[in-house]
N, C-alpha and C positions, 0 to 999 in steps of 0.2 A: 326615692329619696331623701331625703331628711338635708333639708339646708342649716345648715346646725351657725350661718350665719346671719337666719334671720332674727334671731336673740339677739344680732349686740348692736348696739345706737350706731347713727352716722356719723364713721368722725373713729372711733373708737380699732384701735393697733389691733391687729390677729396675728397669730405668725406663733416662730421658736427665734428661739437667740439660746446660740451657744457661746459663755460665758468659760474664757482657759485661760484660769487663773491658776495657780496653788495661795493663793495666802487666806487661808480663810477667815480672816477679817476683811479684805478689800471683796470678797466674794459673798458671803453672809447681806454684806453695807449694797452692793448692786442688786442681788434678788431683792434684796427689801425696798428700794428703789423703785425697784421698774415694774415688779409685780404690782407696789398703793400706785404707781402711775398708770399703767398697762397692766390690771387682772385676769384681759385674756390673753396674754402672752402666755407661751411655753418659755420655761428655762431650763435649759440645758444646763450643767459644771463640770467641764475638766479640773485634773488637780493637774494633768502635766501636758506635754505638750503631745506625746503620740496617742495620750488620751484620749485630746482633743479633735487631731485628724480622721482617730479612729473615728467619735463621733458625728463631725461632718461629714464623712465617708456614707456614716451610716443611714444619720438622721436629714438631711439634705437643710441643714437650718437655714431660715429664711435673713439672720446675719449668724457673724461670728462676733465678741466680743476678744480680743485677743492681749496678753499682757505680752511685754517685752522678752521678762522673766522668768525663766520656765529649769524645775528641777534635774531633765534629765533632757532639754535644747530650749534656744532661742526662738524668740517670735518668726526672725528671720526666717531662719528655716522650718517652724511651722507653711511660713511663706511659702516658702518657695515646694516646700510635699501636697499643700494644695493646690497647685499653680494652673493645672490641666482649670480645676472649678470653679476659680476667678474668670481666669481668660471668657469663662462658657457662660460664665454668669449666673452660675451657681446661685452660690449667696455674697453679701460681702463681709467684707474683712474689716472690720476698727483697733490701732492698734488704739490700747487704755492703757496707757503704762504712768508711772511715776517718771518714767527719763525724758529727760527734756531734749528736746531736736539732736539728733544724730546721725553718725554715718547708718547707722544700719538702719534708727527712722528714718531715712533720706531713700534708702534700700527697698527698704519694704516698700513703704507708695510706688515707688517706680517700678513694684511688681505686678502692682495690682490690690495693698493696699487701701480701701474705700477714703478713711481716715484716718487723723490723732488726736486721742483725744490723752489729756494731761488731767489724772490725777493730783492732788486729791481731785475727785469731784464736785463737779459747780453744778446741781441739778438741776435747774435750767438748761441750763445748755444740754450736757445728756439728755431731756428729753426731746428738744430740738433736735436734738444727733440723733438717736432712737428711730423719732418720725421721720428726718431726711432718709438717713435709710431704707429703712422699712417701704419708705413712699415711692421711693424708685427717682429719687431728684437727686439731679449732680452734686458731686460731692464739694462742700465750702474748704478752703485751705488756704492756712494766714499766705500772707503775700511773696515772703520769701521761697513759704515752700513751695505753694503752684509756679515761682516761675524753675524753681529748681528739680520740678519733675511736670511740668508742661499741666500745671490742673488749674483747676478756674477754685479765685481768691474770693473773699469776701465782698461785698462793694460798699 
């Protein structure tokens, strides 16, 4: 059996990320940032919630980045659709959205979304978040969100 990780330097992130986003500019920006910082990651893209749910179930990504506003459904409905997979620890879902804190964001976090990252993207924070999510580290949430859903706030 070939060890494909033998050629990967220590500390290099490997795995698959699914980005569910209907805006082509946002999707291309995340692709450029993610693959520039982490060229050993595989990026899958879906432009609708239904396509994202299908890809998540078929491809088993390590991380899902999810916009809250999709043409066919809401990000909250995608979270509900993938509830079994989230509960089983199949992957982590991060809300990557221009939404400010809303009832839907809080509800999505309470249903198992890992973290909430606001757009526009802050590249160093995005990088730390991707590393945290793919390493299996606990989520970091702003204090008021952590208290609302019982998560861990940054120190």
